[in-house]
VEXKETOR-891317 format. One record per residue (C-alpha): residue number from 1; x, y, z. Coordinates in steps of 0.2 Angstrom, whole numbers, always signed. Example, Ala and Ser with C-alpha at 12.3 -4.5 7.8 and 13.67 -1.06 7.14 Angstrom:
VEXKETOR-891317
<r pos="1" east="+62" north="-22" up="+39"/>
<r pos="2" east="+68" north="-5" up="+36"/>
***
This chain:
VEXKETOR-891317
<r pos="1" east="+621" north="+507" up="+486"/>
<r pos="2" east="+612" north="+524" up="+486"/>
<r pos="3" east="+617" north="+537" up="+474"/>
<r pos="4" east="+615" north="+556" up="+476"/>
<r pos="5" east="+599" north="+555" up="+466"/>
<r pos="6" east="+591" north="+542" up="+477"/>
<r pos="7" east="+597" north="+551" up="+493"/>
<r pos="8" east="+588" north="+567" up="+486"/>
<r pos="9" east="+573" north="+556" up="+483"/>
<r pos="10" east="+572" north="+550" up="+501"/>
<r pos="11" east="+573" north="+568" up="+507"/>
<r pos="12" east="+559" north="+572" up="+495"/>
<r pos="13" east="+548" north="+558" up="+501"/>
<r pos="14" east="+548" north="+566" up="+518"/>
<r pos="15" east="+542" north="+582" up="+511"/>
<r pos="16" east="+529" north="+576" up="+498"/>
<r pos="17" east="+522" north="+560" up="+505"/>
<r pos="18" east="+520" north="+565" up="+523"/>
<r pos="19" east="+510" north="+578" up="+533"/>
<r pos="20" east="+510" north="+584" up="+551"/>
<r pos="21" east="+494" north="+578" up="+559"/>
<r pos="22" east="+487" north="+584" up="+576"/>
<r pos="23" east="+474" north="+574" up="+585"/>
<r pos="24" east="+463" north="+583" up="+598"/>
<r pos="25" east="+455" north="+571" up="+610"/>
<r pos="26" east="+439" north="+577" up="+619"/>
<r pos="27" east="+426" north="+570" up="+631"/>
<r pos="28" east="+410" north="+579" up="+634"/>
<r pos="29" east="+417" north="+593" up="+625"/>
<r pos="30" east="+432" north="+595" up="+636"/>
<r pos="31" east="+450" north="+591" up="+631"/>
<r pos="32" east="+457" north="+575" up="+638"/>
<r pos="33" east="+475" north="+577" up="+646"/>
<r pos="34" east="+486" north="+562" up="+647"/>
<r pos="35" east="+477" north="+550" up="+635"/>
<r pos="36" east="+488" north="+537" up="+628"/>
<r pos="37" east="+486" north="+536" up="+609"/>
<r pos="38" east="+493" north="+522" up="+599"/>
<r pos="39" east="+492" north="+527" up="+580"/>
<r pos="40" east="+494" north="+514" up="+567"/>
<r pos="41" east="+493" north="+516" up="+548"/>
<r pos="42" east="+481" north="+503" up="+541"/>
<r pos="43" east="+482" north="+507" up="+522"/>
<r pos="44" east="+493" north="+518" up="+511"/>
<r pos="45" east="+485" north="+532" up="+501"/>
<r pos="46" east="+498" north="+528" up="+487"/>
<r pos="47" east="+493" north="+513" up="+476"/>
<r pos="48" east="+506" north="+499" up="+476"/>
<r pos="49" east="+501" north="+485" up="+465"/>
<r pos="50" east="+504" north="+470" up="+453"/>
<r pos="51" east="+494" north="+461" up="+440"/>
<r pos="52" east="+485" north="+446" up="+447"/>
<r pos="53" east="+482" north="+436" up="+431"/>
<r pos="54" east="+489" north="+420" up="+439"/>
<r pos="55" east="+476" north="+419" up="+452"/>
<r pos="56" east="+464" north="+405" up="+450"/>
<r pos="57" east="+475" north="+397" up="+436"/>
<r pos="58" east="+484" north="+385" up="+447"/>
<r pos="59" east="+478" north="+367" up="+446"/>
<r pos="60" east="+480" north="+365" up="+465"/>
<r pos="61" east="+468" north="+375" up="+475"/>
<r pos="62" east="+482" north="+376" up="+489"/>
<r pos="63" east="+492" north="+386" up="+477"/>
<r pos="64" east="+479" north="+398" up="+473"/>
<r pos="65" east="+477" north="+401" up="+492"/>
<r pos="66" east="+496" north="+403" up="+494"/>
<r pos="67" east="+495" north="+416" up="+480"/>
<r pos="68" east="+482" north="+426" up="+490"/>
<r pos="69" east="+493" north="+424" up="+506"/>
<r pos="70" east="+507" north="+432" up="+497"/>
<r pos="71" east="+499" north="+445" up="+487"/>
<r pos="72" east="+487" north="+453" up="+499"/>
<r pos="73" east="+499" north="+458" up="+513"/>
<r pos="74" east="+510" north="+466" up="+500"/>
<r pos="75" east="+499" north="+476" up="+488"/>
<r pos="76" east="+483" north="+486" up="+489"/>
<r pos="77" east="+480" north="+488" up="+470"/>
<r pos="78" east="+479" north="+476" up="+455"/>
<r pos="79" east="+476" north="+476" up="+436"/>
<r pos="80" east="+464" north="+464" up="+428"/>
<r pos="81" east="+463" north="+459" up="+410"/>
<r pos="82" east="+449" north="+462" up="+397"/>
<r pos="83" east="+460" north="+461" up="+382"/>
<r pos="84" east="+447" north="+460" up="+368"/>
<r pos="85" east="+454" north="+445" up="+359"/>
<r pos="86" east="+456" north="+436" up="+375"/>
<r pos="87" east="+440" north="+441" up="+383"/>
<r pos="88" east="+429" north="+438" up="+368"/>
<r pos="89" east="+438" north="+425" up="+358"/>
<r pos="90" east="+422" north="+421" up="+349"/>
<r pos="91" east="+408" north="+434" up="+345"/>
<r pos="92" east="+397" north="+436" up="+361"/>
<r pos="93" east="+407" north="+422" up="+370"/>
<r pos="94" east="+416" north="+430" up="+385"/>
<r pos="95" east="+429" north="+424" up="+396"/>
<r pos="96" east="+418" north="+423" up="+412"/>
<r pos="97" east="+417" north="+419" up="+426"/>
<r pos="98" east="+436" north="+421" up="+426"/>
<r pos="99" east="+436" north="+441" up="+427"/>
<r pos="100" east="+421" north="+441" up="+438"/>
<r pos="101" east="+430" north="+429" up="+450"/>
<r pos="102" east="+445" north="+441" up="+450"/>
<r pos="103" east="+434" north="+456" up="+454"/>
<r pos="104" east="+426" north="+446" up="+468"/>
<r pos="105" east="+443" north="+441" up="+475"/>
<r pos="106" east="+450" north="+459" up="+475"/>
<r pos="107" east="+434" north="+466" up="+483"/>
<r pos="108" east="+435" north="+453" up="+497"/>
<r pos="109" east="+453" north="+458" up="+501"/>
<r pos="110" east="+450" north="+477" up="+499"/>
<r pos="111" east="+462" north="+478" up="+484"/>
<r pos="112" east="+459" north="+493" up="+472"/>
<r pos="113" east="+456" north="+487" up="+454"/>
<r pos="114" east="+460" north="+493" up="+436"/>
<r pos="115" east="+452" north="+486" up="+420"/>
<r pos="116" east="+465" north="+484" up="+406"/>
<r pos="117" east="+462" north="+489" up="+393"/>
<r pos="118" east="+445" north="+495" up="+384"/>
<r pos="119" east="+453" north="+500" up="+368"/>
<r pos="120" east="+469" north="+493" up="+362"/>
<r pos="121" east="+475" north="+490" up="+344"/>
<r pos="122" east="+486" north="+475" up="+348"/>
<r pos="123" east="+471" north="+464" up="+354"/>
<r pos="124" east="+460" north="+462" up="+339"/>
<r pos="125" east="+450" north="+445" up="+339"/>
<r pos="126" east="+452" north="+434" up="+324"/>
<r pos="127" east="+433" north="+435" up="+321"/>
<r pos="128" east="+435" north="+454" up="+318"/>
<r pos="129" east="+438" north="+457" up="+299"/>
<r pos="130" east="+440" north="+472" up="+287"/>
<r pos="131" east="+423" north="+478" up="+282"/>
<r pos="132" east="+415" north="+476" up="+299"/>
<r pos="133" east="+409" north="+491" up="+309"/>
<r pos="134" east="+424" north="+492" up="+321"/>
<r pos="135" east="+417" north="+508" up="+330"/>
<r pos="136" east="+400" north="+499" up="+332"/>
<r pos="137" east="+409" north="+484" up="+339"/>
<r pos="138" east="+419" north="+494" up="+352"/>
<r pos="139" east="+402" north="+502" up="+357"/>
<r pos="140" east="+395" north="+485" up="+360"/>
<r pos="141" east="+411" north="+479" up="+369"/>
<r pos="142" east="+412" north="+494" up="+381"/>
<r pos="143" east="+394" north="+494" up="+385"/>
<r pos="144" east="+395" north="+476" up="+389"/>
<r pos="145" east="+410" north="+478" up="+401"/>
<r pos="146" east="+404" north="+494" up="+409"/>
<r pos="147" east="+386" north="+487" up="+411"/>
<r pos="148" east="+393" north="+471" up="+419"/>
<r pos="149" east="+405" north="+479" up="+431"/>
<r pos="150" east="+398" north="+497" up="+434"/>
<r pos="151" east="+405" north="+503" up="+450"/>
<r pos="152" east="+417" north="+489" up="+453"/>
<r pos="153" east="+433" north="+496" up="+446"/>
<r pos="154" east="+442" north="+510" up="+452"/>
<r pos="155" east="+451" north="+514" up="+436"/>
<r pos="156" east="+450" north="+510" up="+417"/>
<r pos="157" east="+463" north="+510" up="+405"/>
<r pos="158" east="+454" north="+519" up="+391"/>
<r pos="159" east="+466" north="+517" up="+377"/>
<r pos="160" east="+483" north="+509" up="+377"/>
<r pos="161" east="+499" north="+512" up="+368"/>
<r pos="162" east="+491" north="+523" up="+354"/>
<r pos="163" east="+508" north="+530" up="+349"/>
<r pos="164" east="+514" north="+513" up="+342"/>
<r pos="165" east="+498" north="+507" up="+335"/>
<r pos="166" east="+505" north="+508" up="+317"/>
<r pos="167" east="+517" north="+493" up="+322"/>
<r pos="168" east="+502" north="+482" up="+320"/>
<r pos="169" east="+492" north="+479" up="+305"/>
<r pos="170" east="+474" north="+473" up="+309"/>
<r pos="171" east="+457" north="+479" up="+307"/>
<r pos="172" east="+457" north="+488" up="+324"/>
<r pos="173" east="+474" north="+497" up="+320"/>
<r pos="174" east="+468" north="+502" up="+303"/>
<r pos="175" east="+452" north="+509" up="+310"/>
<r pos="176" east="+461" north="+519" up="+323"/>
<r pos="177" east="+473" north="+526" up="+310"/>
<r pos="178" east="+459" north="+531" up="+299"/>
<r pos="179" east="+448" north="+538" up="+313"/>
<r pos="180" east="+462" north="+547" up="+322"/>
<r pos="181" east="+469" north="+543" up="+339"/>
<r pos="182" east="+462" north="+558" up="+348"/>
<r pos="183" east="+445" north="+555" up="+341"/>
<r pos="184" east="+446" north="+536" up="+347"/>
<r pos="185" east="+450" north="+543" up="+364"/>
<r pos="186" east="+436" north="+555" up="+364"/>
<r pos="187" east="+424" north="+541" up="+357"/>
<r pos="188" east="+429" north="+529" up="+371"/>
<r pos="189" east="+428" north="+543" up="+385"/>
<r pos="190" east="+410" north="+547" up="+379"/>
<r pos="191" east="+405" north="+529" up="+380"/>
<r pos="192" east="+412" north="+526" up="+397"/>
<r pos="193" east="+405" north="+542" up="+405"/>
<r pos="194" east="+387" north="+538" up="+398"/>
<r pos="195" east="+387" north="+523" up="+409"/>
<r pos="196" east="+399" north="+528" up="+423"/>
<r pos="197" east="+401" north="+547" up="+424"/>
<r pos="198" east="+413" north="+547" up="+438"/>
<r pos="199" east="+424" north="+533" up="+430"/>
<r pos="200" east="+443" north="+536" up="+432"/>
<r pos="201" east="+451" north="+535" up="+415"/>
<r pos="202" east="+470" north="+532" up="+411"/>
<r pos="203" east="+480" north="+532" up="+395"/>
<r pos="204" east="+495" north="+520" up="+396"/>
<r pos="205" east="+510" north="+518" up="+385"/>
<r pos="206" east="+527" north="+511" up="+385"/>
<r pos="207" east="+534" north="+523" up="+371"/>
<r pos="208" east="+537" north="+536" up="+384"/>
<r pos="209" east="+555" north="+542" up="+380"/>
<r pos="210" east="+552" north="+552" up="+364"/>
<r pos="211" east="+545" north="+568" up="+357"/>
<r pos="212" east="+530" north="+558" up="+348"/>
<r pos="213" east="+524" north="+553" up="+365"/>
<r pos="214" east="+524" north="+571" up="+372"/>
<r pos="215" east="+516" north="+577" up="+356"/>
<r pos="216" east="+502" north="+565" up="+359"/>
<r pos="217" east="+499" north="+570" up="+377"/>
<r pos="218" east="+498" north="+588" up="+371"/>
<r pos="219" east="+485" north="+583" up="+358"/>
<r pos="220" east="+475" north="+574" up="+371"/>
<r pos="221" east="+476" north="+589" up="+383"/>
<r pos="222" east="+472" north="+602" up="+369"/>
<r pos="223" east="+457" north="+591" up="+364"/>
<r pos="224" east="+451" north="+592" up="+382"/>
<r pos="225" east="+450" north="+573" up="+383"/>
<r pos="226" east="+444" north="+569" up="+401"/>
<r pos="227" east="+458" north="+558" up="+407"/>
<r pos="228" east="+462" north="+556" up="+426"/>
<r pos="229" east="+480" north="+549" up="+425"/>
<r pos="230" east="+494" north="+545" up="+413"/>
<r pos="231" east="+501" north="+528" up="+413"/>
<r pos="232" east="+520" north="+527" up="+411"/>
<r pos="233" east="+524" north="+509" up="+407"/>
<r pos="234" east="+542" north="+503" up="+411"/>
<r pos="235" east="+546" north="+486" up="+405"/>
<r pos="236" east="+565" north="+484" up="+408"/>
<r pos="237" east="+568" north="+467" up="+402"/>
<r pos="238" east="+584" north="+472" up="+393"/>
<r pos="239" east="+584" north="+491" up="+392"/>
<r pos="240" east="+587" north="+497" up="+410"/>
<r pos="241" east="+581" north="+515" up="+414"/>
<r pos="242" east="+595" north="+526" up="+421"/>
<r pos="243" east="+590" north="+536" up="+437"/>
<r pos="244" east="+592" north="+552" up="+427"/>
<r pos="245" east="+580" north="+546" up="+413"/>
<r pos="246" east="+567" north="+540" up="+426"/>
<r pos="247" east="+566" north="+558" up="+433"/>
<r pos="248" east="+566" north="+566" up="+416"/>
<r pos="249" east="+552" north="+555" up="+410"/>
<r pos="250" east="+541" north="+559" up="+425"/>
<r pos="251" east="+545" north="+578" up="+424"/>
<r pos="252" east="+541" north="+579" up="+406"/>
<r pos="253" east="+524" north="+569" up="+408"/>
<r pos="254" east="+519" north="+579" up="+423"/>
<r pos="255" east="+520" north="+595" up="+414"/>
<r pos="256" east="+503" north="+591" up="+406"/>
<r pos="257" east="+494" north="+592" up="+423"/>
<r pos="258" east="+488" north="+574" up="+425"/>
<r pos="259" east="+493" north="+563" up="+439"/>
<r pos="260" east="+506" north="+549" up="+434"/>
<r pos="261" east="+504" north="+530" up="+437"/>
<r pos="262" east="+517" north="+517" up="+433"/>
<r pos="263" east="+505" north="+503" up="+429"/>
<r pos="264" east="+517" north="+490" up="+422"/>
<r pos="265" east="+535" north="+489" up="+429"/>
<r pos="266" east="+545" north="+474" up="+424"/>
<r pos="267" east="+563" north="+471" up="+430"/>
<r pos="268" east="+571" north="+454" up="+428"/>
<r pos="269" east="+581" north="+443" up="+439"/>
<r pos="270" east="+590" north="+437" up="+424"/>
<r pos="271" east="+598" north="+442" up="+408"/>
<r pos="272" east="+590" north="+439" up="+391"/>
<r pos="273" east="+599" north="+427" up="+380"/>
<r pos="274" east="+599" north="+433" up="+362"/>
<r pos="275" east="+586" north="+446" up="+355"/>
<r pos="276" east="+571" north="+450" up="+365"/>
<r pos="277" east="+554" north="+448" up="+357"/>
<r pos="278" east="+539" north="+458" up="+363"/>
<r pos="279" east="+527" north="+450" up="+351"/>
<r pos="280" east="+511" north="+442" up="+358"/>
<r pos="281" east="+514" north="+425" up="+364"/>
<r pos="282" east="+533" north="+426" up="+363"/>
<r pos="283" east="+544" north="+416" up="+374"/>
<r pos="284" east="+561" north="+422" up="+378"/>
<r pos="285" east="+575" north="+414" up="+387"/>
<r pos="286" east="+585" north="+421" up="+401"/>
<r pos="287" east="+601" north="+416" up="+411"/>
<r pos="288" east="+596" north="+417" up="+429"/>
<r pos="289" east="+609" north="+418" up="+444"/>
<r pos="290" east="+608" north="+421" up="+462"/>
<r pos="291" east="+617" north="+437" up="+459"/>
<r pos="292" east="+603" north="+442" up="+447"/>
<r pos="293" east="+590" north="+439" up="+461"/>
<r pos="294" east="+598" north="+452" up="+472"/>
<r pos="295" east="+602" north="+464" up="+458"/>
<r pos="296" east="+583" north="+464" up="+454"/>
<r pos="297" east="+579" north="+468" up="+472"/>
<r pos="298" east="+592" north="+482" up="+474"/>
<r pos="299" east="+588" north="+490" up="+457"/>
<r pos="300" east="+569" north="+490" up="+461"/>
<r pos="301" east="+572" north="+498" up="+478"/>
<r pos="302" east="+580" north="+513" up="+470"/>
<r pos="303" east="+568" north="+514" up="+456"/>
<r pos="304" east="+553" north="+514" up="+467"/>
<r pos="305" east="+561" north="+527" up="+478"/>
<r pos="306" east="+563" north="+538" up="+463"/>
<r pos="307" east="+545" north="+536" up="+458"/>
<r pos="308" east="+537" north="+537" up="+475"/>
<r pos="309" east="+547" north="+553" up="+478"/>
<r pos="310" east="+539" north="+562" up="+463"/>
<r pos="311" east="+525" north="+573" up="+468"/>
<r pos="312" east="+515" north="+569" up="+452"/>
<r pos="313" east="+514" north="+550" up="+455"/>
<r pos="314" east="+500" north="+541" up="+463"/>
<r pos="315" east="+503" north="+523" up="+459"/>
<r pos="316" east="+516" north="+510" up="+454"/>
<r pos="317" east="+511" north="+492" up="+449"/>
<r pos="318" east="+522" north="+477" up="+446"/>
<r pos="319" east="+521" north="+466" up="+430"/>
<r pos="320" east="+520" north="+451" up="+434"/>
<r pos="321" east="+518" north="+445" up="+451"/>
<r pos="322" east="+524" north="+427" up="+446"/>
<r pos="323" east="+539" north="+423" up="+436"/>
<r pos="324" east="+539" north="+418" up="+418"/>
<r pos="325" east="+520" north="+423" up="+415"/>
<r pos="326" east="+524" north="+435" up="+401"/>
<r pos="327" east="+537" north="+434" up="+387"/>
<r pos="328" east="+546" north="+420" up="+397"/>
<r pos="329" east="+554" north="+433" up="+408"/>
<r pos="330" east="+559" north="+430" up="+426"/>
<r pos="331" east="+551" north="+447" up="+431"/>
<r pos="332" east="+540" north="+441" up="+446"/>
<r pos="333" east="+542" north="+445" up="+464"/>
<r pos="334" east="+539" north="+426" up="+467"/>
<r pos="335" east="+544" north="+411" up="+458"/>
<r pos="336" east="+533" north="+400" up="+446"/>
<r pos="337" east="+530" north="+389" up="+461"/>
<r pos="338" east="+526" north="+404" up="+473"/>
<r pos="339" east="+542" north="+404" up="+482"/>
<r pos="340" east="+547" north="+421" up="+489"/>
<r pos="341" east="+562" north="+430" up="+480"/>
<r pos="342" east="+573" north="+444" up="+487"/>
<r pos="343" east="+563" north="+457" up="+478"/>
<r pos="344" east="+547" north="+451" up="+488"/>
<r pos="345" east="+556" north="+453" up="+505"/>
<r pos="346" east="+563" north="+470" up="+499"/>
<r pos="347" east="+546" north="+477" up="+494"/>
<r pos="348" east="+538" north="+471" up="+511"/>
<r pos="349" east="+551" north="+480" up="+521"/>
<r pos="350" east="+550" north="+496" up="+510"/>
<r pos="351" east="+532" north="+497" up="+508"/>
<r pos="352" east="+526" north="+491" up="+525"/>
<r pos="353" east="+541" north="+496" up="+537"/>
<r pos="354" east="+551" north="+511" up="+529"/>
<r pos="355" east="+536" north="+519" up="+521"/>
<r pos="356" east="+523" north="+516" up="+535"/>
<r pos="357" east="+519" north="+526" up="+550"/>
<r pos="358" east="+515" north="+522" up="+568"/>
<r pos="359" east="+517" north="+532" up="+584"/>
<r pos="360" east="+514" north="+531" up="+603"/>
<r pos="361" east="+508" north="+548" up="+609"/>
<r pos="362" east="+502" north="+557" up="+624"/>
<r pos="363" east="+489" north="+571" up="+624"/>
<r pos="364" east="+494" north="+588" up="+632"/>
<r pos="365" east="+483" north="+598" up="+643"/>
<r pos="366" east="+474" north="+604" up="+628"/>
<r pos="367" east="+470" north="+586" up="+623"/>
<r pos="368" east="+482" north="+587" up="+608"/>
<r pos="369" east="+495" north="+576" up="+602"/>
<r pos="370" east="+504" north="+575" up="+585"/>
<r pos="371" east="+516" north="+566" up="+573"/>
<r pos="372" east="+522" north="+568" up="+555"/>
<r pos="373" east="+515" north="+553" up="+545"/>
<r pos="374" east="+512" north="+546" up="+528"/>
<r pos="375" east="+496" north="+549" up="+519"/>
<r pos="376" east="+484" north="+535" up="+522"/>
<r pos="377" east="+471" north="+527" up="+532"/>
<r pos="378" east="+474" north="+526" up="+551"/>
<r pos="379" east="+467" north="+518" up="+567"/>
<r pos="380" east="+470" north="+527" up="+583"/>
<r pos="381" east="+468" north="+517" up="+600"/>
<r pos="382" east="+465" north="+530" up="+614"/>
<r pos="383" east="+467" north="+524" up="+632"/>
<r pos="384" east="+460" north="+534" up="+646"/>
<r pos="385" east="+459" north="+528" up="+664"/>
<r pos="386" east="+462" north="+510" up="+658"/>
<r pos="387" east="+448" north="+510" up="+645"/>
<r pos="388" east="+453" north="+510" up="+627"/>
<r pos="389" east="+442" north="+515" up="+612"/>
<r pos="390" east="+447" north="+515" up="+594"/>
<r pos="391" east="+444" north="+528" up="+580"/>
<r pos="392" east="+448" north="+528" up="+561"/>
<r pos="393" east="+452" north="+543" up="+550"/>
<r pos="394" east="+459" north="+546" up="+533"/>
<r pos="395" east="+473" north="+557" up="+529"/>
<r pos="396" east="+471" north="+560" up="+510"/>
<r pos="397" east="+485" north="+567" up="+499"/>
<r pos="398" east="+480" north="+581" up="+487"/>
<r pos="399" east="+487" north="+578" up="+469"/>
<r pos="400" east="+504" north="+586" up="+466"/>
<r pos="401" east="+506" north="+590" up="+484"/>
<r pos="402" east="+523" north="+596" up="+487"/>
<r pos="403" east="+523" north="+598" up="+506"/>
<r pos="404" east="+520" north="+612" up="+518"/>
<r pos="405" east="+503" north="+619" up="+524"/>
<r pos="406" east="+495" north="+619" up="+541"/>
<r pos="407" east="+495" north="+603" up="+551"/>
<r pos="408" east="+479" north="+592" up="+548"/>
<r pos="409" east="+468" north="+593" up="+563"/>
<r pos="410" east="+459" north="+577" up="+568"/>
<r pos="411" east="+445" north="+578" up="+581"/>
<r pos="412" east="+442" north="+563" up="+591"/>
<r pos="413" east="+427" north="+563" up="+603"/>
<r pos="414" east="+427" north="+549" up="+616"/>
<r pos="415" east="+408" north="+551" up="+619"/>
***
């Protein structure tokens, strides 16, 4: 059931996620009257995604194909792992071609890609020990990844969860504490931009509710660290965000002027039994009922509506696509054996029906027709005297767009 905050968010979506567009159809320089225009949205400007770690890991090739058939119609964005301890478990021995295969798969299906994560205190390989040159090792790691994948990722998680690095005690976390978290960010940015100057860099964290997080964002901004977005992780296995808190977290983070991503959203179709552990490799247990399945879908619909309505956000990504892949949690949109859950159906309806635009239009004597549509990529099929031609155009949303402005004029010449 919608709440006043969700209803407000729905109204806000109409304002900040749509724009009036005018199409002017001409032929030989003259306006075409009475042209029938079938306008269809082909791709959303907003990034809706999920992690794709499970792809390629099913023993049955048919299951990997089914993963593709379920993932690609729903999402246009994904996050791919390069955790240091996992990607390079032994010195100079890399987990390839697995990552390369994921990149190929995503490119084949026109899915935007984020590399996760270049610098992260939690993922320290066993072969890295005190006394080693951690900074030099990170230079080697980042150079290896960026050289291998230059131009093939749309975003990079530059640093991850810096505000909680003191919760781990390993050579990486100790180096970060000594070197300074802001200095680590600057060091990483310089390495990346030396290889890929236009790379889009993100700082992500789950510790987003307290003042220490806001203080760190302020430190990054004052140090002029060249980030392109802030990642607000939202793992709600036990502690569910209220709608008021969701809006507050976005408002506070947006004050620093970076676009906001929600890169890791987890909501379970079950309740944890006993205490939750978030330690690497932990397996928790959950009670899972049919009621929980539908609660997951209902809660997520409202959560996505609030996030999508905020003018600072540009992406939201689910973690994980498949149940029980992390922490033993039933947090997927499909089951372990790739059966569709209610949340999958809900997201398909929300993202591809409610938040998608199409229109049947007829041009005036001035050759103009128009509609109010979501930002995204469009195809217009124009029929004149029984002959149909198609044209594509992109309606790109400016960051922090809050509505208004002149209608976007799209010129379509039939000759």
